C-alpha positions in Angstrom: 0.1 -0.6 0.3 2.9 2.3 -0.8 2.5 5.3 -3.3 -1.0 6.7 -2.2 -1.7 9.4 0.3 -5.2 9.7 1.7 -5.9 13.7 1.3 -6.3 14.7 -2.4 -6.2 18.6 -3.3 -7.7 20.4 -6.0 -7.9 23.9 -7.0 -11.0 25.0 -8.2 -11.8 27.9 -10.5 -12.0 31.3 -8.6 -13.9 34.0 -10.5 -13.0 37.4 -10.5 -16.5 38.7 -10.4 -16.9 36.3 -7.0 -17.8 38.7 -3.8 -16.4 35.9 -1.7 -12.7 35.4 -1.1 -11.8 32.7 -3.1 -10.1 29.4 -0.9 -7.4 28.8 -3.7 -6.9 24.9 -2.4 -9.7 22.8 -1.6 -9.1 19.1 0.0 -10.6 16.3 0.4 -9.9 12.3 2.0 -10.8 9.1 0.3 -10.9 6.0 2.6 -8.4 3.5 2.6 -9.9 0.7 1.2 -9.8 2.2 -1.9 -6.1 0.7 -2.2 -6.2 -2.3 -0.9 -8.2 -4.1 -3.1 -9.3 -6.8 -1.9 -8.3 -8.0 2.0 -6.0 -10.3 2.1 -5.2 -13.0 4.7 -2.7 -12.3 7.8 -3.3 -8.6 7.7 -1.7 -7.1 11.1 -4.4 -6.3 13.6 -5.2 -3.7 16.6 -5.7 -4.8 20.0 -9.6 -5.1 21.2 -9.4 -1.9 22.9 -7.9 -0.2 19.9 -9.7 -1.8 17.6 -12.9 0.3 19.5 -11.1 3.2 19.8 -10.4 3.2 16.3 -13.3 2.0 14.4 -11.5 -0.9 12.7 -9.9 -3.9 13.3 -7.2 -3.5 10.8 -4.4 -0.8 10.7 -4.3 -1.0 7.1 -8.4 0.1 6.9 -7.9 2.8 9.7 -7.9 6.7 8.8 -8.0 9.3 11.6 -9.7 11.8 9.2 -7.4 15.0 10.3 -8.4 18.5 10.1 -6.1 20.0 7.3 -6.8 23.1 8.6 -5.6 22.8 12.0 -2.4 24.3 12.9 0.7 21.5 12.1 -1.0 19.3 10.3 0.6 18.1 7.1 
């Protein structure tokens, strides 16, 4: 699962007649299962308490969905 990022960026069109200040770069997150294809046997597993906290048993399918607008991120 190397060579991908879950956060994607795009640059929307900003009209010169738009009354609002434009947001030059927008982003969105894609779920990790898009890059897995199928679930192979023998994937690593979280401990039960960690799995409840993360919402999945497998670390390969975990995505924290961080806020890109917070300071100190990405």
